[in-house]
PDB file of N, CA, C and O in Angstrom:
ATOM      1  N   MET A   1       7.568  21.589  12.009  1.00  0.00           N
ATOM      2  CA  MET A   1       7.091  21.415  10.641  1.00  0.00           C
ATOM      3  C   MET A   1       7.837  20.239  10.013  1.00  0.00           C
ATOM      4  O   MET A   1       9.065  20.182  10.077  1.00  0.00           O
ATOM      5  N   THR A   2       7.125  19.327   9.421  1.00  0.00           N
ATOM      6  CA  THR A   2       7.691  18.159   8.749  1.00  0.00           C
ATOM      7  C   THR A   2       7.785  18.447   7.244  1.00  0.00           C
ATOM      8  O   THR A   2       6.795  18.798   6.602  1.00  0.00           O
ATOM      9  N   SER A   3       8.981  18.294   6.705  1.00  0.00           N
ATOM     10  CA  SER A   3       9.173  18.568   5.290  1.00  0.00           C
ATOM     11  C   SER A   3       9.164  17.278   4.460  1.00  0.00           C
ATOM     12  O   SER A   3       9.696  16.250   4.878  1.00  0.00           O
ATOM     13  N   ILE A   4       8.554  17.357   3.286  1.00  0.00           N
ATOM     14  CA  ILE A   4       8.411  16.201   2.411  1.00  0.00           C
ATOM     15  C   ILE A   4       8.903  16.534   1.018  1.00  0.00           C
ATOM     16  O   ILE A   4       8.577  17.590   0.476  1.00  0.00           O
ATOM     17  N   LEU A   5       9.687  15.641   0.436  1.00  0.00           N
ATOM     18  CA  LEU A   5      10.098  15.735  -0.959  1.00  0.00           C
ATOM     19  C   LEU A   5       9.292  14.698  -1.739  1.00  0.00           C
ATOM     20  O   LEU A   5       9.275  13.522  -1.377  1.00  0.00           O
ATOM     21  N   ILE A   6       8.627  15.131  -2.806  1.00  0.00           N
ATOM     22  CA  ILE A   6       7.817  14.260  -3.636  1.00  0.00           C
ATOM     23  C   ILE A   6       8.650  13.848  -4.854  1.00  0.00           C
ATOM     24  O   ILE A   6       9.165  14.699  -5.579  1.00  0.00           O
ATOM     25  N   VAL A   7       8.775  12.543  -5.071  1.00  0.00           N
ATOM     26  CA  VAL A   7       9.574  12.037  -6.198  1.00  0.00           C
ATOM     27  C   VAL A   7       8.709  11.110  -7.029  1.00  0.00           C
ATOM     28  O   VAL A   7       8.371  10.008  -6.596  1.00  0.00           O
ATOM     29  N   ASP A   8       8.348  11.559  -8.232  1.00  0.00           N
ATOM     30  CA  ASP A   8       7.529  10.768  -9.159  1.00  0.00           C
ATOM     31  C   ASP A   8       7.757  11.302 -10.545  1.00  0.00           C
ATOM     32  O   ASP A   8       7.941  12.505 -10.727  1.00  0.00           O
ATOM     33  N   ASP A   9       7.750  10.415 -11.540  1.00  0.00           N
ATOM     34  CA  ASP A   9       8.003  10.869 -12.906  1.00  0.00           C
ATOM     35  C   ASP A   9       6.751  11.384 -13.629  1.00  0.00           C
ATOM     36  O   ASP A   9       6.832  11.748 -14.803  1.00  0.00           O
ATOM     37  N   HIS A  10       5.622  11.419 -12.964  1.00  0.00           N
ATOM     38  CA  HIS A  10       4.391  11.939 -13.568  1.00  0.00           C
ATOM     39  C   HIS A  10       4.052  13.307 -12.955  1.00  0.00           C
ATOM     40  O   HIS A  10       3.647  13.380 -11.795  1.00  0.00           O
ATOM     41  N   PRO A  11       4.214  14.377 -13.721  1.00  0.00           N
ATOM     42  CA  PRO A  11       3.980  15.724 -13.193  1.00  0.00           C
ATOM     43  C   PRO A  11       2.566  15.926 -12.639  1.00  0.00           C
ATOM     44  O   PRO A  11       2.400  16.624 -11.639  1.00  0.00           O
ATOM     45  N   CYS A  12       1.566  15.342 -13.253  1.00  0.00           N
ATOM     46  CA  CYS A  12       0.190  15.505 -12.764  1.00  0.00           C
ATOM     47  C   CYS A  12      -0.002  14.853 -11.399  1.00  0.00           C
ATOM     48  O   CYS A  12      -0.690  15.395 -10.534  1.00  0.00           O
ATOM     49  N   PHE A  13       0.622  13.668 -11.210  1.00  0.00           N
ATOM     50  CA  PHE A  13       0.536  13.007  -9.920  1.00  0.00           C
ATOM     51  C   PHE A  13       1.236  13.845  -8.855  1.00  0.00           C
ATOM     52  O   PHE A  13       0.716  14.025  -7.754  1.00  0.00           O
ATOM     53  N   ARG A  14       2.431  14.360  -9.194  1.00  0.00           N
ATOM     54  CA  ARG A  14       3.163  15.208  -8.239  1.00  0.00           C
ATOM     55  C   ARG A  14       2.338  16.423  -7.863  1.00  0.00           C
ATOM     56  O   ARG A  14       2.264  16.783  -6.688  1.00  0.00           O
ATOM     57  N   ALA A  15       1.711  17.065  -8.853  1.00  0.00           N
ATOM     58  CA  ALA A  15       0.924  18.277  -8.586  1.00  0.00           C
ATOM     59  C   ALA A  15      -0.268  17.960  -7.677  1.00  0.00           C
ATOM     60  O   ALA A  15      -0.566  18.708  -6.745  1.00  0.00           O
ATOM     61  N   GLY A  16      -0.942  16.849  -7.959  1.00  0.00           N
ATOM     62  CA  GLY A  16      -2.080  16.474  -7.121  1.00  0.00           C
ATOM     63  C   GLY A  16      -1.678  16.132  -5.704  1.00  0.00           C
ATOM     64  O   GLY A  16      -2.352  16.516  -4.747  1.00  0.00           O
ATOM     65  N   LEU A  17      -0.576  15.408  -5.570  1.00  0.00           N
ATOM     66  CA  LEU A  17      -0.069  15.050  -4.263  1.00  0.00           C
ATOM     67  C   LEU A  17       0.373  16.294  -3.488  1.00  0.00           C
ATOM     68  O   LEU A  17       0.090  16.428  -2.298  1.00  0.00           O
ATOM     69  N   ARG A  18       1.068  17.201  -4.178  1.00  0.00           N
ATOM     70  CA  ARG A  18       1.493  18.447  -3.552  1.00  0.00           C
ATOM     71  C   ARG A  18       0.272  19.211  -3.031  1.00  0.00           C
ATOM     72  O   ARG A  18       0.257  19.684  -1.895  1.00  0.00           O
ATOM     73  N   GLY A  19      -0.753  19.320  -3.889  1.00  0.00           N
ATOM     74  CA  GLY A  19      -1.960  20.038  -3.484  1.00  0.00           C
ATOM     75  C   GLY A  19      -2.610  19.436  -2.244  1.00  0.00           C
ATOM     76  O   GLY A  19      -3.059  20.164  -1.359  1.00  0.00           O
ATOM     77  N   ALA A  20      -2.659  18.117  -2.180  1.00  0.00           N
ATOM     78  CA  ALA A  20      -3.254  17.449  -1.023  1.00  0.00           C
ATOM     79  C   ALA A  20      -2.374  17.638   0.219  1.00  0.00           C
ATOM     80  O   ALA A  20      -2.890  17.935   1.297  1.00  0.00           O
ATOM     81  N   LEU A  21      -1.082  17.475   0.083  1.00  0.00           N
ATOM     82  CA  LEU A  21      -0.192  17.579   1.241  1.00  0.00           C
ATOM     83  C   LEU A  21      -0.110  19.000   1.782  1.00  0.00           C
ATOM     84  O   LEU A  21       0.054  19.191   2.987  1.00  0.00           O
ATOM     85  N   GLU A  22      -0.220  19.989   0.922  1.00  0.00           N
ATOM     86  CA  GLU A  22      -0.133  21.375   1.374  1.00  0.00           C
ATOM     87  C   GLU A  22      -1.333  21.804   2.214  1.00  0.00           C
ATOM     88  O   GLU A  22      -1.302  22.870   2.829  1.00  0.00           O
ATOM     89  N   THR A  23      -2.378  21.000   2.249  1.00  0.00           N
ATOM     90  CA  THR A  23      -3.550  21.307   3.086  1.00  0.00           C
ATOM     91  C   THR A  23      -3.416  20.731   4.488  1.00  0.00           C
ATOM     92  O   THR A  23      -4.232  21.029   5.360  1.00  0.00           O
ATOM     93  N   VAL A  24      -2.396  19.911   4.714  1.00  0.00           N
ATOM     94  CA  VAL A  24      -2.224  19.253   6.001  1.00  0.00           C
ATOM     95  C   VAL A  24      -1.392  20.135   6.927  1.00  0.00           C
ATOM     96  O   VAL A  24      -0.235  20.433   6.628  1.00  0.00           O
ATOM     97  N   PRO A  25      -1.976  20.554   8.054  1.00  0.00           N
ATOM     98  CA  PRO A  25      -1.194  21.391   8.986  1.00  0.00           C
ATOM     99  C   PRO A  25       0.040  20.640   9.474  1.00  0.00           C
ATOM    100  O   PRO A  25      -0.021  19.448   9.777  1.00  0.00           O
ATOM    101  N   GLY A  26       1.135  21.342   9.545  1.00  0.00           N
ATOM    102  CA  GLY A  26       2.384  20.770  10.042  1.00  0.00           C
ATOM    103  C   GLY A  26       3.244  20.121   8.973  1.00  0.00           C
ATOM    104  O   GLY A  26       4.363  19.695   9.259  1.00  0.00           O
ATOM    105  N   LEU A  27       2.735  20.035   7.722  1.00  0.00           N
ATOM    106  CA  LEU A  27       3.510  19.494   6.618  1.00  0.00           C
ATOM    107  C   LEU A  27       3.925  20.611   5.661  1.00  0.00           C
ATOM    108  O   LEU A  27       3.168  21.549   5.412  1.00  0.00           O
ATOM    109  N   GLN A  28       5.118  20.490   5.143  1.00  0.00           N
ATOM    110  CA  GLN A  28       5.620  21.448   4.166  1.00  0.00           C
ATOM    111  C   GLN A  28       6.275  20.664   3.029  1.00  0.00           C
ATOM    112  O   GLN A  28       7.122  19.807   3.278  1.00  0.00           O
ATOM    113  N   VAL A  29       5.891  20.950   1.790  1.00  0.00           N
ATOM    114  CA  VAL A  29       6.497  20.276   0.657  1.00  0.00           C
ATOM    115  C   VAL A  29       7.824  20.983   0.355  1.00  0.00           C
ATOM    116  O   VAL A  29       7.846  22.156  -0.017  1.00  0.00           O
ATOM    117  N   ALA A  30       8.917  20.254   0.522  1.00  0.00           N
ATOM    118  CA  ALA A  30      10.254  20.817   0.321  1.00  0.00           C
ATOM    119  C   ALA A  30      10.585  20.957  -1.161  1.00  0.00           C
ATOM    120  O   ALA A  30      11.428  21.768  -1.544  1.00  0.00           O
ATOM    121  N   GLY A  31       9.917  20.163  -1.989  1.00  0.00           N
ATOM    122  CA  GLY A  31      10.181  20.221  -3.428  1.00  0.00           C
ATOM    123  C   GLY A  31       9.678  18.968  -4.113  1.00  0.00           C
ATOM    124  O   GLY A  31       9.062  18.093  -3.503  1.00  0.00           O
ATOM    125  N   GLU A  32       9.964  18.916  -5.410  1.00  0.00           N
ATOM    126  CA  GLU A  32       9.550  17.782  -6.250  1.00  0.00           C
ATOM    127  C   GLU A  32      10.732  17.386  -7.136  1.00  0.00           C
ATOM    128  O   GLU A  32      11.575  18.210  -7.488  1.00  0.00           O
ATOM    129  N   ALA A  33      10.763  16.110  -7.480  1.00  0.00           N
ATOM    130  CA  ALA A  33      11.752  15.605  -8.418  1.00  0.00           C
ATOM    131  C   ALA A  33      11.068  14.591  -9.335  1.00  0.00           C
ATOM    132  O   ALA A  33      10.159  13.868  -8.927  1.00  0.00           O
ATOM    133  N   GLY A  34      11.532  14.562 -10.580  1.00  0.00           N
ATOM    134  CA  GLY A  34      10.919  13.695 -11.577  1.00  0.00           C
ATOM    135  C   GLY A  34      11.703  12.437 -11.896  1.00  0.00           C
ATOM    136  O   GLY A  34      11.205  11.558 -12.599  1.00  0.00           O
ATOM    137  N   HIS A  35      12.938  12.338 -11.383  1.00  0.00           N
ATOM    138  CA  HIS A  35      13.743  11.133 -11.611  1.00  0.00           C
ATOM    139  C   HIS A  35      14.762  10.995 -10.486  1.00  0.00           C
ATOM    140  O   HIS A  35      14.943  11.906  -9.679  1.00  0.00           O
ATOM    141  N   GLY A  36      15.427   9.831 -10.445  1.00  0.00           N
ATOM    142  CA  GLY A  36      16.295   9.501  -9.328  1.00  0.00           C
ATOM    143  C   GLY A  36      17.454  10.454  -9.079  1.00  0.00           C
ATOM    144  O   GLY A  36      17.723  10.820  -7.934  1.00  0.00           O
ATOM    145  N   LEU A  37      18.140  10.857 -10.138  1.00  0.00           N
ATOM    146  CA  LEU A  37      19.284  11.747  -9.970  1.00  0.00           C
ATOM    147  C   LEU A  37      18.845  13.118  -9.436  1.00  0.00           C
ATOM    148  O   LEU A  37      19.502  13.700  -8.573  1.00  0.00           O
ATOM    149  N   GLU A  38      17.741  13.612  -9.957  1.00  0.00           N
ATOM    150  CA  GLU A  38      17.214  14.868  -9.459  1.00  0.00           C
ATOM    151  C   GLU A  38      16.821  14.749  -7.988  1.00  0.00           C
ATOM    152  O   GLU A  38      17.013  15.682  -7.209  1.00  0.00           O
ATOM    153  N   ALA A  39      16.270  13.596  -7.618  1.00  0.00           N
ATOM    154  CA  ALA A  39      15.906  13.362  -6.218  1.00  0.00           C
ATOM    155  C   ALA A  39      17.132  13.402  -5.303  1.00  0.00           C
ATOM    156  O   ALA A  39      17.097  14.009  -4.233  1.00  0.00           O
ATOM    157  N   LEU A  40      18.202  12.757  -5.728  1.00  0.00           N
ATOM    158  CA  LEU A  40      19.439  12.787  -4.930  1.00  0.00           C
ATOM    159  C   LEU A  40      19.909  14.215  -4.703  1.00  0.00           C
ATOM    160  O   LEU A  40      20.295  14.580  -3.592  1.00  0.00           O
ATOM    161  N   GLU A  41      19.875  15.015  -5.750  1.00  0.00           N
ATOM    162  CA  GLU A  41      20.286  16.430  -5.650  1.00  0.00           C
ATOM    163  C   GLU A  41      19.354  17.194  -4.729  1.00  0.00           C
ATOM    164  O   GLU A  41      19.806  18.008  -3.924  1.00  0.00           O
ATOM    165  N   MET A  42      18.048  16.941  -4.840  1.00  0.00           N
ATOM    166  CA  MET A  42      17.068  17.651  -3.999  1.00  0.00           C
ATOM    167  C   MET A  42      17.192  17.273  -2.529  1.00  0.00           C
ATOM    168  O   MET A  42      17.053  18.129  -1.655  1.00  0.00           O
ATOM    169  N   VAL A  43      17.451  16.001  -2.250  1.00  0.00           N
ATOM    170  CA  VAL A  43      17.621  15.578  -0.856  1.00  0.00           C
ATOM    171  C   VAL A  43      18.836  16.265  -0.264  1.00  0.00           C
ATOM    172  O   VAL A  43      18.787  16.743   0.869  1.00  0.00           O
ATOM    173  N   ALA A  44      19.927  16.319  -1.019  1.00  0.00           N
ATOM    174  CA  ALA A  44      21.125  16.986  -0.520  1.00  0.00           C
ATOM    175  C   ALA A  44      20.885  18.471  -0.270  1.00  0.00           C
ATOM    176  O   ALA A  44      21.409  19.038   0.689  1.00  0.00           O
ATOM    177  N   ALA A  45      20.099  19.090  -1.127  1.00  0.00           N
ATOM    178  CA  ALA A  45      19.846  20.535  -1.021  1.00  0.00           C
ATOM    179  C   ALA A  45      18.823  20.883   0.053  1.00  0.00           C
ATOM    180  O   ALA A  45      18.973  21.893   0.741  1.00  0.00           O
ATOM    181  N   THR A  46      17.784  20.061   0.207  1.00  0.00           N
ATOM    182  CA  THR A  46      16.675  20.428   1.110  1.00  0.00           C
ATOM    183  C   THR A  46      16.624  19.655   2.420  1.00  0.00           C
ATOM    184  O   THR A  46      15.961  20.088   3.362  1.00  0.00           O
ATOM    185  N   ARG A  47      17.316  18.513   2.496  1.00  0.00           N
ATOM    186  CA  ARG A  47      17.327  17.662   3.693  1.00  0.00           C
ATOM    187  C   ARG A  47      15.906  17.447   4.265  1.00  0.00           C
ATOM    188  O   ARG A  47      15.637  17.807   5.411  1.00  0.00           O
ATOM    189  N   PRO A  48      15.020  16.868   3.471  1.00  0.00           N
ATOM    190  CA  PRO A  48      13.647  16.671   3.949  1.00  0.00           C
ATOM    191  C   PRO A  48      13.555  15.620   5.053  1.00  0.00           C
ATOM    192  O   PRO A  48      14.433  14.768   5.194  1.00  0.00           O
ATOM    193  N   ASP A  49      12.499  15.696   5.817  1.00  0.00           N
ATOM    194  CA  ASP A  49      12.256  14.691   6.841  1.00  0.00           C
ATOM    195  C   ASP A  49      11.759  13.388   6.200  1.00  0.00           C
ATOM    196  O   ASP A  49      12.059  12.293   6.676  1.00  0.00           O
ATOM    197  N   ILE A  50      10.986  13.532   5.102  1.00  0.00           N
ATOM    198  CA  ILE A  50      10.405  12.380   4.423  1.00  0.00           C
ATOM    199  C   ILE A  50      10.600  12.518   2.922  1.00  0.00           C
ATOM    200  O   ILE A  50      10.443  13.605   2.366  1.00  0.00           O
ATOM    201  N   VAL A  51      10.944  11.410   2.262  1.00  0.00           N
ATOM    202  CA  VAL A  51      10.929  11.346   0.804  1.00  0.00           C
ATOM    203  C   VAL A  51       9.781  10.413   0.416  1.00  0.00           C
ATOM    204  O   VAL A  51       9.785   9.230   0.757  1.00  0.00           O
ATOM    205  N   LEU A  52       8.807  10.961  -0.296  1.00  0.00           N
ATOM    206  CA  LEU A  52       7.683  10.175  -0.802  1.00  0.00           C
ATOM    207  C   LEU A  52       8.045   9.791  -2.211  1.00  0.00           C
ATOM    208  O   LEU A  52       8.090  10.649  -3.093  1.00  0.00           O
ATOM    209  N   LEU A  53       8.304   8.525  -2.447  1.00  0.00           N
ATOM    210  CA  LEU A  53       9.057   8.061  -3.599  1.00  0.00           C
ATOM    211  C   LEU A  53       8.318   7.016  -4.445  1.00  0.00           C
ATOM    212  O   LEU A  53       7.853   6.005  -3.919  1.00  0.00           O
ATOM    213  N   ASP A  54       8.215   7.262  -5.735  1.00  0.00           N
ATOM    214  CA  ASP A  54       7.670   6.288  -6.665  1.00  0.00           C
ATOM    215  C   ASP A  54       8.700   5.169  -6.828  1.00  0.00           C
ATOM    216  O   ASP A  54       9.899   5.434  -6.916  1.00  0.00           O
ATOM    217  N   ILE A  55       8.238   3.941  -6.867  1.00  0.00           N
ATOM    218  CA  ILE A  55       9.142   2.801  -7.026  1.00  0.00           C
ATOM    219  C   ILE A  55       9.697   2.716  -8.437  1.00  0.00           C
ATOM    220  O   ILE A  55      10.808   2.225  -8.637  1.00  0.00           O
ATOM    221  N   SER A  56       8.938   3.189  -9.417  1.00  0.00           N
ATOM    222  CA  SER A  56       9.323   3.066 -10.826  1.00  0.00           C
ATOM    223  C   SER A  56       9.689   4.460 -11.365  1.00  0.00           C
ATOM    224  O   SER A  56       8.819   5.278 -11.666  1.00  0.00           O
ATOM    225  N   LEU A  57      10.983   4.696 -11.476  1.00  0.00           N
ATOM    226  CA  LEU A  57      11.489   6.005 -11.954  1.00  0.00           C
ATOM    227  C   LEU A  57      12.459   5.767 -13.095  1.00  0.00           C
ATOM    228  O   LEU A  57      13.097   4.717 -13.166  1.00  0.00           O
ATOM    229  N   PRO A  58      12.572   6.749 -13.994  1.00  0.00           N
ATOM    230  CA  PRO A  58      13.604   6.632 -15.019  1.00  0.00           C
ATOM    231  C   PRO A  58      14.997   6.808 -14.402  1.00  0.00           C
ATOM    232  O   PRO A  58      15.165   7.532 -13.420  1.00  0.00           O
ATOM    233  N   GLY A  59      15.966   6.152 -14.977  1.00  0.00           N
ATOM    234  CA  GLY A  59      17.345   6.241 -14.453  1.00  0.00           C
ATOM    235  C   GLY A  59      17.481   5.406 -13.207  1.00  0.00           C
ATOM    236  O   GLY A  59      17.425   4.179 -13.280  1.00  0.00           O
ATOM    237  N   ILE A  60      17.656   6.026 -12.082  1.00  0.00           N
ATOM    238  CA  ILE A  60      17.774   5.339 -10.790  1.00  0.00           C
ATOM    239  C   ILE A  60      16.356   5.045 -10.298  1.00  0.00           C
ATOM    240  O   ILE A  60      15.595   5.972 -10.021  1.00  0.00           O
ATOM    241  N   ASP A  61      15.999   3.784 -10.189  1.00  0.00           N
ATOM    242  CA  ASP A  61      14.633   3.475  -9.749  1.00  0.00           C
ATOM    243  C   ASP A  61      14.484   3.686  -8.231  1.00  0.00           C
ATOM    244  O   ASP A  61      15.470   3.912  -7.530  1.00  0.00           O
ATOM    245  N   GLY A  62      13.256   3.609  -7.743  1.00  0.00           N
ATOM    246  CA  GLY A  62      12.972   3.889  -6.352  1.00  0.00           C
ATOM    247  C   GLY A  62      13.686   2.999  -5.365  1.00  0.00           C
ATOM    248  O   GLY A  62      14.095   3.461  -4.300  1.00  0.00           O
ATOM    249  N   LEU A  63      13.847   1.722  -5.698  1.00  0.00           N
ATOM    250  CA  LEU A  63      14.529   0.797  -4.795  1.00  0.00           C
ATOM    251  C   LEU A  63      16.013   1.142  -4.691  1.00  0.00           C
ATOM    252  O   LEU A  63      16.566   1.184  -3.592  1.00  0.00           O
ATOM    253  N   ALA A  64      16.653   1.388  -5.824  1.00  0.00           N
ATOM    254  CA  ALA A  64      18.077   1.771  -5.809  1.00  0.00           C
ATOM    255  C   ALA A  64      18.256   3.115  -5.117  1.00  0.00           C
ATOM    256  O   ALA A  64      19.210   3.309  -4.363  1.00  0.00           O
ATOM    257  N   LEU A  65      17.347   4.032  -5.370  1.00  0.00           N
ATOM    258  CA  LEU A  65      17.435   5.355  -4.746  1.00  0.00           C
ATOM    259  C   LEU A  65      17.321   5.243  -3.226  1.00  0.00           C
ATOM    260  O   LEU A  65      18.041   5.925  -2.497  1.00  0.00           O
ATOM    261  N   THR A  66      16.426   4.390  -2.752  1.00  0.00           N
ATOM    262  CA  THR A  66      16.285   4.177  -1.305  1.00  0.00           C
ATOM    263  C   THR A  66      17.607   3.711  -0.713  1.00  0.00           C
ATOM    264  O   THR A  66      18.032   4.202   0.333  1.00  0.00           O
ATOM    265  N   ARG A  67      18.252   2.769  -1.378  1.00  0.00           N
ATOM    266  CA  ARG A  67      19.550   2.271  -0.892  1.00  0.00           C
ATOM    267  C   ARG A  67      20.601   3.381  -0.873  1.00  0.00           C
ATOM    268  O   ARG A  67      21.414   3.449   0.049  1.00  0.00           O
ATOM    269  N   LEU A  68      20.590   4.244  -1.878  1.00  0.00           N
ATOM    270  CA  LEU A  68      21.558   5.340  -1.943  1.00  0.00           C
ATOM    271  C   LEU A  68      21.313   6.408  -0.881  1.00  0.00           C
ATOM    272  O   LEU A  68      22.239   7.118  -0.490  1.00  0.00           O
ATOM    273  N   LEU A  69      20.078   6.524  -0.416  1.00  0.00           N
ATOM    274  CA  LEU A  69      19.752   7.541   0.592  1.00  0.00           C
ATOM    275  C   LEU A  69      19.976   7.065   2.031  1.00  0.00           C
ATOM    276  O   LEU A  69      20.176   7.890   2.922  1.00  0.00           O
ATOM    277  N   ARG A  70      19.947   5.772   2.268  1.00  0.00           N
ATOM    278  CA  ARG A  70      19.989   5.265   3.644  1.00  0.00           C
ATOM    279  C   ARG A  70      21.222   5.686   4.426  1.00  0.00           C
ATOM    280  O   ARG A  70      21.095   6.146   5.561  1.00  0.00           O
ATOM    281  N   GLU A  71      22.406   5.542   3.856  1.00  0.00           N
ATOM    282  CA  GLU A  71      23.625   5.829   4.623  1.00  0.00           C
ATOM    283  C   GLU A  71      23.890   7.319   4.813  1.00  0.00           C
ATOM    284  O   GLU A  71      24.118   7.744   5.945  1.00  0.00           O
ATOM    285  N   PRO A  72      23.870   8.131   3.754  1.00  0.00           N
ATOM    286  CA  PRO A  72      24.180   9.536   3.977  1.00  0.00           C
ATOM    287  C   PRO A  72      23.068  10.335   4.645  1.00  0.00           C
ATOM    288  O   PRO A  72      23.326  11.406   5.193  1.00  0.00           O
ATOM    289  N   TYR A  73      21.826   9.830   4.608  1.00  0.00           N
ATOM    290  CA  TYR A  73      20.697  10.572   5.179  1.00  0.00           C
ATOM    291  C   TYR A  73      19.865   9.655   6.074  1.00  0.00           C
ATOM    292  O   TYR A  73      18.687   9.441   5.786  1.00  0.00           O
ATOM    293  N   PRO A  74      20.426   9.114   7.133  1.00  0.00           N
ATOM    294  CA  PRO A  74      19.701   8.158   7.967  1.00  0.00           C
ATOM    295  C   PRO A  74      18.480   8.766   8.668  1.00  0.00           C
ATOM    296  O   PRO A  74      17.562   8.044   9.056  1.00  0.00           O
ATOM    297  N   GLN A  75      18.474  10.087   8.829  1.00  0.00           N
ATOM    298  CA  GLN A  75      17.350  10.753   9.498  1.00  0.00           C
ATOM    299  C   GLN A  75      16.171  10.974   8.560  1.00  0.00           C
ATOM    300  O   GLN A  75      15.095  11.365   9.013  1.00  0.00           O
ATOM    301  N   THR A  76      16.349  10.731   7.262  1.00  0.00           N
ATOM    302  CA  THR A  76      15.286  10.930   6.280  1.00  0.00           C
ATOM    303  C   THR A  76      14.510   9.630   6.091  1.00  0.00           C
ATOM    304  O   THR A  76      15.075   8.610   5.696  1.00  0.00           O
ATOM    305  N   ALA A  77      13.219   9.677   6.376  1.00  0.00           N
ATOM    306  CA  ALA A  77      12.358   8.510   6.173  1.00  0.00           C
ATOM    307  C   ALA A  77      12.007   8.424   4.682  1.00  0.00           C
ATOM    308  O   ALA A  77      11.858   9.447   4.012  1.00  0.00           O
ATOM    309  N   VAL A  78      11.878   7.206   4.178  1.00  0.00           N
ATOM    310  CA  VAL A  78      11.487   6.990   2.793  1.00  0.00           C
ATOM    311  C   VAL A  78      10.165   6.213   2.788  1.00  0.00           C
ATOM    312  O   VAL A  78      10.058   5.137   3.377  1.00  0.00           O
ATOM    313  N   ILE A  79       9.178   6.772   2.120  1.00  0.00           N
ATOM    314  CA  ILE A  79       7.909   6.108   1.919  1.00  0.00           C
ATOM    315  C   ILE A  79       7.783   5.835   0.429  1.00  0.00           C
ATOM    316  O   ILE A  79       7.800   6.760  -0.383  1.00  0.00           O
ATOM    317  N   ILE A  80       7.656   4.570   0.074  1.00  0.00           N
ATOM    318  CA  ILE A  80       7.581   4.202  -1.341  1.00  0.00           C
ATOM    319  C   ILE A  80       6.125   4.037  -1.747  1.00  0.00           C
ATOM    320  O   ILE A  80       5.348   3.349  -1.085  1.00  0.00           O
ATOM    321  N   VAL A  81       5.779   4.683  -2.846  1.00  0.00           N
ATOM    322  CA  VAL A  81       4.444   4.593  -3.432  1.00  0.00           C
ATOM    323  C   VAL A  81       4.548   3.663  -4.630  1.00  0.00           C
ATOM    324  O   VAL A  81       5.424   3.829  -5.479  1.00  0.00           O
ATOM    325  N   SER A  82       3.645   2.675  -4.696  1.00  0.00           N
ATOM    326  CA  SER A  82       3.731   1.713  -5.788  1.00  0.00           C
ATOM    327  C   SER A  82       2.378   1.117  -6.115  1.00  0.00           C
ATOM    328  O   SER A  82       1.516   0.973  -5.248  1.00  0.00           O
ATOM    329  N   LEU A  83       2.209   0.776  -7.374  1.00  0.00           N
ATOM    330  CA  LEU A  83       1.041   0.004  -7.783  1.00  0.00           C
ATOM    331  C   LEU A  83       1.377  -1.476  -7.883  1.00  0.00           C
ATOM    332  O   LEU A  83       0.493  -2.305  -8.097  1.00  0.00           O
ATOM    333  N   TYR A  84       2.673  -1.812  -7.727  1.00  0.00           N
ATOM    334  CA  TYR A  84       3.084  -3.207  -7.778  1.00  0.00           C
ATOM    335  C   TYR A  84       2.625  -3.926  -6.520  1.00  0.00           C
ATOM    336  O   TYR A  84       2.717  -3.391  -5.415  1.00  0.00           O
ATOM    337  N   GLY A  85       2.127  -5.151  -6.702  1.00  0.00           N
ATOM    338  CA  GLY A  85       1.657  -5.913  -5.563  1.00  0.00           C
ATOM    339  C   GLY A  85       2.502  -7.126  -5.246  1.00  0.00           C
ATOM    340  O   GLY A  85       2.266  -7.800  -4.243  1.00  0.00           O
ATOM    341  N   ASP A  86       3.491  -7.417  -6.090  1.00  0.00           N
ATOM    342  CA  ASP A  86       4.278  -8.634  -5.864  1.00  0.00           C
ATOM    343  C   ASP A  86       5.401  -8.419  -4.856  1.00  0.00           C
ATOM    344  O   ASP A  86       5.841  -7.293  -4.626  1.00  0.00           O
ATOM    345  N   GLU A  87       5.849  -9.503  -4.269  1.00  0.00           N
ATOM    346  CA  GLU A  87       6.866  -9.464  -3.224  1.00  0.00           C
ATOM    347  C   GLU A  87       8.227  -8.968  -3.705  1.00  0.00           C
ATOM    348  O   GLU A  87       9.013  -8.476  -2.895  1.00  0.00           O
ATOM    349  N   SER A  88       8.527  -9.083  -4.996  1.00  0.00           N
ATOM    350  CA  SER A  88       9.842  -8.683  -5.482  1.00  0.00           C
ATOM    351  C   SER A  88      10.081  -7.196  -5.377  1.00  0.00           C
ATOM    352  O   SER A  88      11.220  -6.751  -5.517  1.00  0.00           O
ATOM    353  N   HIS A  89       9.042  -6.407  -5.135  1.00  0.00           N
ATOM    354  CA  HIS A  89       9.197  -4.954  -5.035  1.00  0.00           C
ATOM    355  C   HIS A  89       9.098  -4.462  -3.598  1.00  0.00           C
ATOM    356  O   HIS A  89       8.946  -3.262  -3.370  1.00  0.00           O
ATOM    357  N   ARG A  90       9.181  -5.358  -2.635  1.00  0.00           N
ATOM    358  CA  ARG A  90       9.104  -4.961  -1.236  1.00  0.00           C
ATOM    359  C   ARG A  90      10.479  -4.548  -0.717  1.00  0.00           C
ATOM    360  O   ARG A  90      11.490  -5.175  -1.033  1.00  0.00           O
ATOM    361  N   VAL A  91      10.501  -3.491   0.078  1.00  0.00           N
ATOM    362  CA  VAL A  91      11.731  -3.038   0.722  1.00  0.00           C
ATOM    363  C   VAL A  91      11.410  -2.813   2.193  1.00  0.00           C
ATOM    364  O   VAL A  91      10.479  -2.078   2.524  1.00  0.00           O
ATOM    365  N   ILE A  92      12.152  -3.422   3.045  1.00  0.00           N
ATOM    366  CA  ILE A  92      12.006  -3.188   4.487  1.00  0.00           C
ATOM    367  C   ILE A  92      13.405  -2.965   5.044  1.00  0.00           C
ATOM    368  O   ILE A  92      14.289  -3.813   4.927  1.00  0.00           O
ATOM    369  N   SER A  93      13.574  -1.812   5.645  1.00  0.00           N
ATOM    370  CA  SER A  93      14.870  -1.544   6.257  1.00  0.00           C
ATOM    371  C   SER A  93      14.740  -0.830   7.570  1.00  0.00           C
ATOM    372  O   SER A  93      15.746  -0.531   8.212  1.00  0.00           O
TER     373      SER A  93
END
């Protein structure tokens, strides 16, 4: 079973995404977070396989959060969701 943590500051988006992901066999939603600090706490508590992460978050944004997660949780994949199309918001690691 692959576990996913959903991180987005819009509750309706999180709820819709959770509903869609919960229909996929083999996926389990480990939890949800609405901002960067909450996401850090949730990753430490749940150790998800994947963090599905909004790039634009209050407090710690998605890019900074990705950097904070890479070293202590190298086994956790980060997928960034964004409406931004410009190169300044690209992260490849």
